[in-house]
A tleap script that builds the chain and sets N, CA, C and O, in Angstrom:
source leaprc.protein.ff14SB
mol = sequence {
  NMET THR LYS VAL VAL ARG CYS ARG ASP VAL
  GLY PHE ASP CYS GLU GLY VAL VAL ARG ALA
  GLU THR GLU GLU GLU VAL LEU ILE GLN VAL
  ALA ALA HIE ALA LYS GLU VAL HIE GLY VAL
  GLU GLU VAL THR PRO GLU ILE VAL GLU LYS
  VAL ARG SER VAL MET ILE VAL GLU CALA
}
set mol.1.N position { -34.300 22.910 103.390 }
set mol.1.CA position { -34.476 24.142 102.646 }
set mol.1.C position { -33.092 24.685 102.257 }
set mol.1.O position { -32.244 24.927 103.116 }
set mol.2.N position { -32.888 24.866 100.990 }
set mol.2.CA position { -31.606 25.332 100.478 }
set mol.2.C position { -31.630 26.843 100.277 }
set mol.2.O position { -32.581 27.391 99.719 }
set mol.3.N position { -30.591 27.498 100.729 }
set mol.3.CA position { -30.449 28.936 100.541 }
set mol.3.C position { -29.666 29.152 99.247 }
set mol.3.O position { -28.698 28.443 98.972 }
set mol.4.N position { -30.096 30.143 98.453 }
set mol.4.CA position { -29.521 30.361 97.124 }
set mol.4.C position { -29.216 31.844 96.919 }
set mol.4.O position { -30.014 32.714 97.268 }
set mol.5.N position { -28.036 32.111 96.344 }
set mol.5.CA position { -27.668 33.473 95.943 }
set mol.5.C position { -27.170 33.407 94.509 }
set mol.5.O position { -26.296 32.606 94.176 }
set mol.6.N position { -27.734 34.255 93.673 }
set mol.6.CA position { -27.285 34.381 92.288 }
set mol.6.C position { -26.372 35.599 92.193 }
set mol.6.O position { -26.740 36.699 92.607 }
set mol.7.N position { -25.207 35.394 91.654 }
set mol.7.CA position { -24.203 36.455 91.574 }
set mol.7.C position { -24.780 37.692 90.880 }
set mol.7.O position { -24.528 38.822 91.299 }
set mol.8.N position { -25.547 37.472 89.827 }
set mol.8.CA position { -26.135 38.587 89.082 }
set mol.8.C position { -27.005 39.462 89.992 }
set mol.8.O position { -27.052 40.681 89.828 }
set mol.9.N position { -27.699 38.829 90.960 }
set mol.9.CA position { -28.572 39.578 91.870 }
set mol.9.C position { -27.788 40.474 92.823 }
set mol.9.O position { -28.320 41.449 93.354 }
set mol.10.N position { -26.515 40.133 93.032 }
set mol.10.CA position { -25.655 40.951 93.898 }
set mol.10.C position { -25.096 42.142 93.127 }
set mol.10.O position { -24.651 43.120 93.728 }
set mol.11.N position { -25.118 42.061 91.786 }
set mol.11.CA position { -24.682 43.190 90.979 }
set mol.11.C position { -23.575 42.883 89.994 }
set mol.11.O position { -23.106 43.780 89.294 }
set mol.12.N position { -23.146 41.632 89.926 }
set mol.12.CA position { -22.097 41.260 88.989 }
set mol.12.C position { -22.705 40.691 87.703 }
set mol.12.O position { -23.773 40.078 87.734 }
set mol.13.N position { -22.025 40.896 86.585 }
set mol.13.CA position { -22.441 40.306 85.324 }
set mol.13.C position { -21.863 38.899 85.272 }
set mol.13.O position { -20.851 38.653 84.617 }
set mol.14.N position { -22.523 37.978 85.975 }
set mol.14.CA position { -21.983 36.644 86.194 }
set mol.14.C position { -23.142 35.673 86.371 }
set mol.14.O position { -24.147 36.001 87.002 }
set mol.15.N position { -22.998 34.490 85.817 }
set mol.15.CA position { -24.036 33.463 85.931 }
set mol.15.C position { -23.847 32.581 87.157 }
set mol.15.O position { -24.564 31.592 87.309 }
set mol.16.N position { -22.905 32.909 88.035 }
set mol.16.CA position { -22.627 32.095 89.217 }
set mol.16.C position { -23.828 31.992 90.149 }
set mol.16.O position { -24.561 32.959 90.357 }
set mol.17.N position { -24.009 30.796 90.706 }
set mol.17.CA position { -25.071 30.540 91.671 }
set mol.17.C position { -24.475 29.741 92.819 }
set mol.17.O position { -23.771 28.755 92.600 }
set mol.18.N position { -24.758 30.169 94.040 }
set mol.18.CA position { -24.293 29.467 95.234 }
set mol.18.C position { -25.503 28.894 95.942 }
set mol.18.O position { -26.492 29.591 96.171 }
set mol.19.N position { -25.418 27.602 96.291 }
set mol.19.CA position { -26.476 26.934 97.048 }
set mol.19.C position { -25.838 26.254 98.257 }
set mol.19.O position { -24.791 25.615 98.149 }
set mol.20.N position { -26.490 26.404 99.408 }
set mol.20.CA position { -26.018 25.748 100.632 }
set mol.20.C position { -27.183 25.612 101.598 }
set mol.20.O position { -28.229 26.239 101.428 }
set mol.21.N position { -26.985 24.788 102.606 }
set mol.21.CA position { -28.053 24.525 103.564 }
set mol.21.C position { -28.212 25.619 104.610 }
set mol.21.O position { -29.296 25.791 105.167 }
set mol.22.N position { -27.138 26.363 104.883 }
set mol.22.CA position { -27.223 27.412 105.894 }
set mol.22.C position { -26.759 28.745 105.325 }
set mol.22.O position { -26.022 28.799 104.340 }
set mol.23.N position { -27.207 29.816 105.968 }
set mol.23.CA position { -26.773 31.153 105.555 }
set mol.23.C position { -25.264 31.288 105.692 }
set mol.23.O position { -24.611 31.871 104.826 }
set mol.24.N position { -24.710 30.758 106.765 }
set mol.24.CA position { -23.261 30.843 106.983 }
set mol.24.C position { -22.490 30.180 105.845 }
set mol.24.O position { -21.497 30.727 105.364 }
set mol.25.N position { -22.947 28.993 105.412 }
set mol.25.CA position { -22.290 28.293 104.310 }
set mol.25.C position { -22.382 29.102 103.018 }
set mol.25.O position { -21.416 29.177 102.258 }
set mol.26.N position { -23.533 29.700 102.773 }
set mol.26.CA position { -23.694 30.527 101.576 }
set mol.26.C position { -22.720 31.694 101.613 }
set mol.26.O position { -22.043 31.968 100.623 }
set mol.27.N position { -22.645 32.378 102.737 }
set mol.27.CA position { -21.757 33.541 102.846 }
set mol.27.C position { -20.302 33.149 102.625 }
set mol.27.O position { -19.556 33.886 101.981 }
set mol.28.N position { -19.890 32.005 103.149 }
set mol.28.CA position { -18.510 31.532 102.952 }
set mol.28.C position { -18.252 31.261 101.474 }
set mol.28.O position { -17.222 31.668 100.936 }
set mol.29.N position { -19.181 30.579 100.821 }
set mol.29.CA position { -19.013 30.254 99.408 }
set mol.29.C position { -19.063 31.501 98.521 }
set mol.29.O position { -18.310 31.614 97.554 }
set mol.30.N position { -19.952 32.429 98.859 }
set mol.30.CA position { -20.039 33.682 98.088 }
set mol.30.C position { -18.739 34.467 98.222 }
set mol.30.O position { -18.242 35.012 97.236 }
set mol.31.N position { -18.185 34.531 99.429 }
set mol.31.CA position { -16.923 35.247 99.632 }
set mol.31.C position { -15.804 34.624 98.815 }
set mol.31.O position { -15.009 35.339 98.206 }
set mol.32.N position { -15.733 33.296 98.795 }
set mol.32.CA position { -14.703 32.608 98.017 }
set mol.32.C position { -14.889 32.876 96.524 }
set mol.32.O position { -13.916 33.133 95.815 }
set mol.33.N position { -16.122 32.819 96.049 }
set mol.33.CA position { -16.408 33.091 94.634 }
set mol.33.C position { -16.033 34.529 94.279 }
set mol.33.O position { -15.405 34.777 93.249 }
set mol.34.N position { -16.417 35.468 95.131 }
set mol.34.CA position { -16.129 36.887 94.873 }
set mol.34.C position { -14.625 37.126 94.768 }
set mol.34.O position { -14.174 37.898 93.921 }
set mol.35.N position { -13.857 36.474 95.617 }
set mol.35.CA position { -12.403 36.650 95.596 }
set mol.35.C position { -11.789 35.996 94.361 }
set mol.35.O position { -10.992 36.614 93.656 }
set mol.36.N position { -12.164 34.741 94.102 }
set mol.36.CA position { -11.554 33.980 93.009 }
set mol.36.C position { -11.963 34.485 91.632 }
set mol.36.O position { -11.129 34.575 90.731 }
set mol.37.N position { -13.240 34.815 91.463 }
set mol.37.CA position { -13.750 35.144 90.138 }
set mol.37.C position { -13.763 36.646 89.866 }
set mol.37.O position { -13.507 37.084 88.744 }
set mol.38.N position { -14.065 37.435 90.907 }
set mol.38.CA position { -14.260 38.867 90.704 }
set mol.38.C position { -13.162 39.737 91.328 }
set mol.38.O position { -13.211 40.962 91.216 }
set mol.39.N position { -12.183 39.123 91.976 }
set mol.39.CA position { -11.075 39.875 92.542 }
set mol.39.C position { -11.432 40.724 93.751 }
set mol.39.O position { -10.726 41.679 94.074 }
set mol.40.N position { -12.529 40.377 94.422 }
set mol.40.CA position { -12.935 41.123 95.621 }
set mol.40.C position { -12.024 40.682 96.765 }
set mol.40.O position { -12.066 39.525 97.185 }
set mol.41.N position { -11.213 41.594 97.263 }
set mol.41.CA position { -10.254 41.258 98.309 }
set mol.41.C position { -10.871 41.230 99.704 }
set mol.41.O position { -10.469 40.431 100.550 }
set mol.42.N position { -11.846 42.101 99.941 }
set mol.42.CA position { -12.446 42.183 101.266 }
set mol.42.C position { -13.963 42.179 101.135 }
set mol.42.O position { -14.543 42.972 100.393 }
set mol.43.N position { -14.586 41.276 101.864 }
set mol.43.CA position { -16.044 41.232 101.900 }
set mol.43.C position { -16.485 42.117 103.060 }
set mol.43.O position { -16.381 41.748 104.230 }
set mol.44.N position { -16.974 43.281 102.701 }
set mol.44.CA position { -17.364 44.277 103.704 }
set mol.44.C position { -18.741 43.952 104.283 }
set mol.44.O position { -19.484 43.154 103.711 }
set mol.45.N position { -19.078 44.562 105.406 }
set mol.45.CA position { -20.432 44.374 105.957 }
set mol.45.C position { -21.520 44.772 104.960 }
set mol.45.O position { -22.599 44.181 104.952 }
set mol.46.N position { -21.244 45.761 104.129 }
set mol.46.CA position { -22.213 46.180 103.115 }
set mol.46.C position { -22.455 45.079 102.087 }
set mol.46.O position { -23.588 44.859 101.658 }
set mol.47.N position { -21.388 44.392 101.696 }
set mol.47.CA position { -21.532 43.284 100.755 }
set mol.47.C position { -22.326 42.152 101.392 }
set mol.47.O position { -23.197 41.564 100.751 }
set mol.48.N position { -22.033 41.849 102.641 }
set mol.48.CA position { -22.762 40.795 103.348 }
set mol.48.C position { -24.251 41.120 103.397 }
set mol.48.O position { -25.084 40.244 103.164 }
set mol.49.N position { -24.591 42.371 103.697 }
set mol.49.CA position { -25.994 42.765 103.748 }
set mol.49.C position { -26.655 42.668 102.380 }
set mol.49.O position { -27.815 42.268 102.280 }
set mol.50.N position { -25.930 43.030 101.329 }
set mol.50.CA position { -26.462 42.908 99.968 }
set mol.50.C position { -26.741 41.447 99.639 }
set mol.50.O position { -27.790 41.119 99.085 }
set mol.51.N position { -25.798 40.569 99.982 }
set mol.51.CA position { -25.986 39.147 99.733 }
set mol.51.C position { -27.190 38.626 100.497 }
set mol.51.O position { -28.009 37.890 99.946 }
set mol.52.N position { -27.300 39.002 101.762 }
set mol.52.CA position { -28.450 38.561 102.558 }
set mol.52.C position { -29.760 39.060 101.948 }
set mol.52.O position { -30.767 38.353 101.986 }
set mol.53.N position { -29.754 40.263 101.391 }
set mol.53.CA position { -30.988 40.850 100.866 }
set mol.53.C position { -31.482 40.151 99.604 }
set mol.53.O position { -32.670 40.213 99.290 }
set mol.54.N position { -30.581 39.484 98.876 }
set mol.54.CA position { -30.977 38.803 97.639 }
set mol.54.C position { -31.063 37.286 97.805 }
set mol.54.O position { -31.428 36.582 96.863 }
set mol.55.N position { -30.733 36.780 98.988 }
set mol.55.CA position { -30.772 35.350 99.248 }
set mol.55.C position { -32.223 34.850 99.224 }
set mol.55.O position { -33.115 35.449 99.825 }
set mol.56.N position { -32.429 33.745 98.519 }
set mol.56.CA position { -33.750 33.139 98.483 }
set mol.56.C position { -33.661 31.730 99.066 }
set mol.56.O position { -32.573 31.187 99.257 }
set mol.57.N position { -34.824 31.152 99.343 }
set mol.57.CA position { -34.887 29.800 99.881 }
set mol.57.C position { -35.632 28.924 98.889 }
set mol.57.O position { -36.742 29.244 98.462 }
set mol.58.N position { -34.997 27.808 98.528 }
set mol.58.CA position { -35.624 26.829 97.653 }
set mol.58.C position { -36.091 25.657 98.500 }
set mol.58.O position { -35.390 25.229 99.416 }
set mol.59.N position { -37.245 25.150 98.201 }
set mol.59.CA position { -37.779 24.010 98.958 }
set mol.59.C position { -37.119 22.726 98.513 }
set mol.59.O position { -37.435 21.656 99.034 }
savepdb mol mol.pdb
quit
């Protein structure tokens, strides 16, 4: 089961999509994307909760 986060669902005007096998992997990749593409310097607990709230599971 693959976990998926769409950047647009987090609130950015971005077509980025992160897919990984675990929630931890998704969070790591989302943090890297946020820093590299959107200039987010710190991933706060609020951002982590937002990402978790929009994460879906693909079969």
